[in-house]
C-alpha positions in Angstrom: -0.1 0.0 -0.2 2.4 2.4 0.6 4.5 1.6 -2.6 1.2 2.1 -4.3 0.8 5.6 -2.6 4.6 6.7 -3.3 3.9 5.5 -7.0 0.5 7.8 -7.2 2.4 11.0 -5.4 5.3 10.4 -7.9 2.7 10.2 -11.2 0.7 13.4 -9.2 3.9 15.7 -8.7 5.7 14.6 -12.1 6.5 17.2 -14.4 4.1 17.6 -17.4 5.3 15.9 -20.9 7.2 18.1 -23.0 5.2 19.6 -25.9 6.2 19.2 -29.5 9.7 20.5 -30.2 10.2 24.3 -32.0 11.5 22.0 -35.0 8.6 20.4 -35.8 6.0 23.4 -35.1 7.2 25.6 -37.5 8.1 22.5 -39.7 4.1 21.7 -39.7 3.1 25.3 -39.5 5.1 26.1 -42.8 2.2 24.0 -44.8 0.1 26.9 -44.2 2.3 28.6 -46.5 0.8 26.6 -49.3 -2.9 26.4 -48.2 -3.3 30.3 -47.5 -1.9 31.1 -50.9 -4.3 28.8 -52.9 -7.1 30.2 -50.5 -6.3 33.5 -50.5 -5.2 34.2 -54.3 -7.8 32.4 -56.0 -10.2 33.5 -53.8 -9.3 37.4 -54.3 -8.5 37.5 -57.5 -10.2 34.7 -59.8 -13.4 35.7 -59.9 -12.4 39.6 -60.7 -10.1 38.3 -63.1 -12.6 36.4 -65.1 -15.1 39.1 -65.1 -13.1 42.0 -65.3 -9.7 41.3 -67.2 -11.4 38.5 -69.6 -14.7 39.2 -69.9 -16.4 36.7 -68.8 -20.0 37.0 -67.0 -20.3 36.7 -63.6 -22.5 33.4 -63.7 -20.1 31.5 -65.6 -17.3 32.8 -63.5 -18.2 31.7 -60.5 -18.9 28.0 -62.3 -15.3 28.1 -63.4 -14.3 29.0 -59.8 -16.7 25.8 -58.4 -16.1 23.2 -60.6 -12.6 22.7 -59.5 -13.5 21.9 -56.2 -16.6 19.8 -57.2 -13.8 17.5 -58.4 -12.0 17.8 -55.4 -15.3 16.7 -53.4 -14.6 13.0 -55.4 -11.2 13.0 -55.4 -10.1 14.0 -51.9 -11.5 10.7 -49.6 -9.4 9.0 -52.4 -5.9 11.0 -51.3 -6.9 10.4 -48.0 -7.7 6.5 -48.1 -4.5 6.6 -50.4 -2.2 8.3 -47.7 -3.7 6.2 -45.1 -2.7 2.9 -46.8 1.0 4.3 -48.1 4.2 3.5 -46.4 7.6 4.6 -47.3 10.6 5.5 -45.6 9.5 8.8 -45.3 6.2 8.3 -44.0 2.8 7.9 -45.4 1.8 11.5 -45.1 4.9 13.4 -45.8 5.8 12.3 -49.7 2.4 13.6 -50.6 3.0 16.5 -49.1 6.1 17.5 -50.5 5.0 16.2 -54.5 1.6 17.6 -54.5 2.8 20.7 -53.3 5.5 21.5 -56.3 2.5 19.9 -58.8 0.7 22.7 -57.2 3.0 25.2 -57.7 3.6 24.8 -61.4 -0.4 24.5 -62.0 -0.7 27.6 -60.3 1.7 29.4 -62.5 -0.3 28.1 -65.1 -3.6 29.5 -64.1 -2.3 32.8 -64.1 -0.2 32.8 -67.5 -3.3 34.5 -69.1 -1.8 33.0 -72.8 -5.3 34.1 -74.5 -7.9 36.6 -74.1 -11.6 36.4 -73.6 -13.9 33.2 -73.0 -10.5 30.9 -74.7 -8.7 32.4 -71.2 -11.2 32.1 -69.3 -11.2 27.7 -70.3 -7.3 28.1 -70.3 -7.8 29.3 -66.9 -10.2 27.1 -65.9 -7.8 24.1 -66.8 -5.1 25.7 -64.6 -7.6 25.7 -61.8 -8.4 22.5 -62.4 -5.0 21.0 -62.0 -4.3 23.3 -59.1 -7.0 22.1 -56.8 -6.1 18.5 -58.1 -2.8 18.7 -56.9 -3.5 20.7 -53.8 -6.2 17.7 -53.1 -2.7 15.3 -52.4 -0.8 18.1 -50.5 -3.9 19.2 -48.1 -5.5 15.8 -47.1 -2.7 14.5 -45.9 -1.4 17.7 -44.4 -4.6 18.4 -41.9 -4.5 14.2 -41.1 -0.8 15.0 -39.7 -1.5 16.8 -36.3 -3.5 13.8 -34.9 -0.2 11.6 -35.6 2.2 13.8 -33.9 1.2 14.7 -30.9 -0.9 12.7 -28.5 -2.3 15.4 -26.4 -5.0 17.5 -26.8 -3.0 20.5 -26.0 -0.1 19.6 -28.3 -2.6 19.0 -31.3 -4.1 22.4 -30.6 -0.4 24.7 -30.4 0.2 22.5 -33.9 -3.0 24.0 -35.0 -2.6 27.3 -33.5 1.0 27.6 -35.6 -0.8 26.5 -38.5 -3.3 29.2 -38.3 -0.4 32.2 -37.3 1.3 31.0 -40.4 -2.1 31.2 -42.5 -2.4 34.6 -41.2 1.1 35.7 -42.3 0.6 33.9 -45.6 -2.6 35.5 -46.4 -1.4 39.1 -45.6 1.8 38.4 -47.1 -0.3 37.4 -50.6 -3.4 39.3 -50.3 -1.3 42.7 -49.4 1.5 41.6 -52.4 -1.0 40.9 -55.2 -2.7 43.9 -56.3 1.1 45.3 -56.2 2.1 42.9 -58.4 -0.8 43.1 -60.9 0.1 47.1 -60.3 3.9 46.5 -60.9 3.3 44.4 -64.0 1.3 46.6 -66.0 -2.1 45.6 -64.7 -4.4 42.8 -67.0 -3.3 39.8 -68.4 0.2 40.6 -68.0 0.3 41.9 -64.3 -1.7 38.4 -63.2 1.4 36.7 -64.6 3.2 37.9 -62.1 0.8 37.0 -59.3 1.0 33.2 -60.7 5.0 33.2 -60.9 5.0 34.8 -56.9 2.2 32.6 -55.9 4.3 29.6 -57.1 6.9 30.4 -55.0 5.7 30.5 -52.0 3.6 27.3 -52.5 7.4 25.6 -53.0 9.0 27.2 -50.6 5.8 25.8 -48.0 6.0 22.3 -49.2 9.6 22.0 -49.1 9.6 23.2 -45.5 6.9 21.3 -44.2 8.3 18.2 -45.5 11.7 18.9 -44.4 10.5 20.6 -41.1 8.5 17.3 -40.0 10.9 14.6 -41.0 11.7 11.6 -38.6 8.7 13.9 -36.1 6.9 10.8 -33.7 4.2 12.0 -31.1 5.9 11.7 -27.8 5.0 8.6 -25.4 3.1 6.9 -28.2 4.1 3.4 -27.7 4.3 0.1 -29.9 0.4 -0.4 -29.4 -0.1 2.7 -30.8 2.6 2.3 -33.6 1.3 -1.2 -34.8 -2.4 0.6 -35.3 -1.4 2.7 -37.3 0.7 0.3 -39.4 -2.5 -1.6 -40.3 -4.6 -1.4 -43.5 -7.1 -0.7 -41.7 -11.0 -1.0 -43.0 -12.3 -0.7 -46.1 -13.1 2.2 -47.5 -17.1 1.7 -48.3 -16.7 1.0 -44.7 -14.7 4.1 -43.3 -17.6 6.4 -45.1 -20.3 4.5 -43.5 -18.5 5.1 -40.2 -18.4 8.5 -40.7 -22.0 8.9 -42.3 -22.8 7.6 -38.8 -20.8 9.9 -36.7 -23.0 12.4 -35.6 -20.1 14.6 -34.1 -18.4 14.3 -37.2 -21.1 15.1 -39.4 -21.6 18.1 -37.6 -18.5 19.7 -37.3 -18.2 18.8 -41.4 -21.3 20.4 -42.3 -20.0 23.6 -40.2 -16.8 23.8 -42.1 -18.9 23.7 -45.4 -21.2 26.6 -44.6 -18.4 28.6 -42.6 -16.0 28.3 -46.0 -18.4 29.3 -48.1 -19.0 33.1 -46.2 -14.9 32.9 -46.4 -15.3 32.5 -49.7 -17.6 35.5 -50.1 -15.7 37.7 -48.6 -12.5 37.0 -50.3 -14.0 36.7 -53.4 -16.2 40.4 -52.8 -13.6 42.3 -51.7 -12.2 43.7 -54.7 -15.8 44.4 -55.9 -16.3 45.9 -52.4 -13.1 48.1 -52.6 -14.0 49.4 -56.2 -17.7 50.0 -56.3 -18.7 50.5 -52.2 -15.4 52.2 -51.2 -14.8 54.0 -54.6 -11.1 53.1 -54.3 -10.8 54.9 -50.7 -9.8 51.8 -49.3 -7.5 49.3 -51.7 -7.8 45.9 -51.7 -4.6 45.2 -50.1 -6.0 47.1 -47.1 -9.1 45.2 -46.6 -7.0 42.0 -46.9 -4.9 43.4 -44.1 -7.5 44.7 -41.8 -8.9 41.1 -41.9 -5.9 38.5 -41.7 -3.7 41.0 -39.1 -5.9 39.9 -36.2 -4.6 36.0 -37.0 -1.5 37.2 -35.5 -2.5 39.1 -32.9 -5.8 37.3 -31.1 -4.6 33.7 -31.4 -3.3 33.4 -27.8 -6.0 35.1 -26.5 -8.5 32.6 -28.5 -6.3 30.2 -27.1 -7.6 30.2 -23.8 -11.0 29.2 -24.7 -12.0 25.3 -26.0 -14.8 23.8 -28.5 -18.0 24.8 -29.3 -18.3 27.7 -26.8 -15.2 29.2 -28.3 -16.0 29.2 -31.8 -19.6 30.4 -31.0 -17.7 33.8 -29.6 -16.0 34.0 -32.4 -18.7 34.0 -35.2 -20.9 36.1 -33.0 -17.7 38.4 -33.4 -17.8 37.5 -37.7 -20.9 38.1 -38.0 -21.3 41.6 -36.4 -18.5 42.6 -38.5 -20.2 41.4 -41.6 -23.4 43.4 -40.8 -21.3 46.3 -39.9 -20.1 46.6 -43.3 -23.9 47.3 -44.7 -22.9 51.1 -43.1 -19.8 51.0 -45.3 -20.9 54.0 -47.9 -21.5 56.1 -45.1 -18.2 55.0 -42.7 -14.9 56.9 -42.9 -12.1 54.6 -44.5 -10.8 54.6 -40.8 -14.1 52.4 -40.1 -14.6 50.7 -42.6 -11.1 49.4 -42.1 -11.9 49.2 -38.0 -14.5 46.9 -39.2 -13.1 44.8 -41.4 -10.6 44.2 -38.1 -13.4 43.0 -36.3 -14.6 40.8 -38.6 -11.0 39.0 -39.0 -10.6 38.5 -35.1 -14.0 36.9 -35.5 -12.5 34.5 -38.4 -9.0 33.8 -36.6 -10.4 32.4 -34.1 -13.5 30.1 -36.3 -10.1 28.7 -37.7 -8.4 27.9 -34.6 -11.4 25.9 -33.1 -12.3 24.1 -36.5 -9.1 23.0 -36.6 -8.2 22.1 -32.9 -11.6 19.9 -32.9 -10.9 18.5 -35.8 -7.4 16.8 -34.7 -9.6 16.0 -31.6 -12.1 14.4 -33.2 -9.5 12.4 -35.4 -7.5 11.4 -32.3 -10.6 9.9 -30.7 -10.9 7.7 -33.5 -9.4 5.3 -35.6 -6.4 6.4 -36.8 -6.3 4.2 -39.6 -9.4 6.3 -40.7 -7.3 9.9 -39.9 -6.9 10.3 -43.8 -10.2 9.8 -44.7 -11.9 11.7 -42.2 -9.4 14.5 -43.6 -10.0 14.2 -46.8 -14.1 14.6 -45.9 -13.3 17.6 -44.2 -11.0 19.2 -46.9 -13.4 18.2 -49.3 -16.0 20.1 -47.3 -13.7 23.1 -46.8 -12.8 23.2 -50.8 -16.7 23.2 -51.4 -17.3 25.7 -49.2 -14.5 27.9 -50.0 -15.6 27.7 -53.6 -19.6 27.7 -53.0 -18.7 31.6 -52.1 -17.6 32.8 -55.1 -20.3 31.1 -56.8 -23.1 32.0 -54.9 -21.9 35.7 -55.0 -21.1 35.1 -58.7 -24.7 34.7 -58.9 -26.2 37.5 -56.8 -23.9 40.0 -59.0 -25.6 38.9 -62.5 -29.0 38.8 -60.6 -28.5 42.2 -59.8 -26.7 43.5 -63.7 -23.0 43.1 -62.9 -21.4 44.6 -66.2 -18.7 42.5 -67.0 -15.2 44.0 -69.0 -12.9 43.1 -71.2 -10.2 46.0 -69.8 -8.8 44.9 -66.9 -10.3 47.5 -65.5 -14.0 47.2 -63.5 -16.9 49.1 -65.9 -19.1 51.7 -64.4 -22.5 50.0 -62.4 -26.1 50.9 -62.1 -27.1 51.3 -58.6 -28.9 48.1 -58.5 -26.1 46.2 -58.9 -23.9 48.2 -56.5 -26.6 47.3 -53.9 -26.0 43.6 -54.9 -22.4 44.2 -54.6 -22.7 45.3 -51.1 -25.6 43.3 -49.8 -23.9 40.0 -51.0 -20.7 41.1 -49.5 -22.1 42.0 -46.1 -25.3 39.7 -45.6 -24.3 36.8 -46.7 -21.7 35.7 -44.5 -23.5 36.5 -41.7 -26.4 34.7 -42.5 -24.1 31.4 -43.4 -22.2 31.9 -40.2 -25.3 31.5 -38.4 -25.8 28.1 -40.1 -22.6 27.2 -39.1 -23.3 27.8 -35.7 -26.3 26.1 -35.1 -24.8 23.0 -37.4 -22.2 22.5 -34.5 -24.5 22.1 -32.0 -24.4 18.0 -32.8 -20.5 18.1 -32.2 -20.9 17.0 -28.8 -22.1 13.3 -29.7 -19.5 10.7 -29.1 -17.9 9.2 -32.3 -19.1 5.8 -33.7 -16.3 3.6 -33.5 -14.7 2.1 -36.5 -15.3 -1.5 -37.4 -11.5 -3.3 -37.3 
């Protein structure tokens, strides 16, 4: 009895297990250079590039943006399953992260290379974007699955995810602010967008190589042989894993929340250039709006990290929705007021990202690791569809409000109705989507369904 008491006392006073080493944290976080570039630059520039440089109608432009992500909906779970079953001396996820990222860099440069004007150029852009989205699936799905395998404790996974969200902010700040300046420096139009394509390709390639190198040799502290053997097994069949995911009410809630919330983000990214041109009249450029939206990622994450789960997500979403609705007053607000409202919206968005990714990592850790790739693939599919659905829906709003396209590289003059559509779509749609996302996440508290052996 005395021995047992002594052992318990030692266990109680033992120092906490060390967290992930700095090399691993920075290495994993660097993958967000890839993610943020793919999300920010096409989300910010692709729709206006199609409507105001190539002269494509807003509805068709929205379809071109959406279709590659719909293709990813079919591809992502298959990539996840493939990474679950892959065995190499570099691990099962890292080869996909490296080669998927490098292929994505080449395809991204092709997307904005602009060899042809008009409709022909639009379809060339669509083909390049389809290749980029395909390569992104091979990068992103294994990348999202990694935290559950690189750390054991919830707080360590949250630290990994927190670093990822921070770098998302840095990369979005860098690329989102630099892209409009690069377009102008390149002479605008097709030539200016070629500079953006090359710039994005370099950032993506650096991120892919860095995350591959930075996570080499990493293994979660404290994992024993049983965990490693379980992860090395072939796991249940893909159909059985899909069935388990469908039966998992908590994962379904998280997935649908990610879809709807990503759609809200997609609307804000796609609408920012139109909002800056037609609502603000150029008083605040796209770069200033992006900086105001993204900077809170770097400043508020330590505060958000003190909260947990659905309650933290609900608070972050309330700030995000409030900021979106306040943008309805943008025509009468001073420029500084609009920038401040964008910063409030970005503060909420930083918390949303942190809590969604932390909840996903926790959920994967609570389920069979052999299904990690499939679950991350489904989640990535949901995120991608949401980010593509946002510009698609926004394009429909523009089309219905009578938005006039242009093939000159400069936005055409718009009617009052079209300008109202620009503002209403930008401010109201994200707020409504966020309210729906919070409601959908209520089902996350249910326990995960077991996966059959």
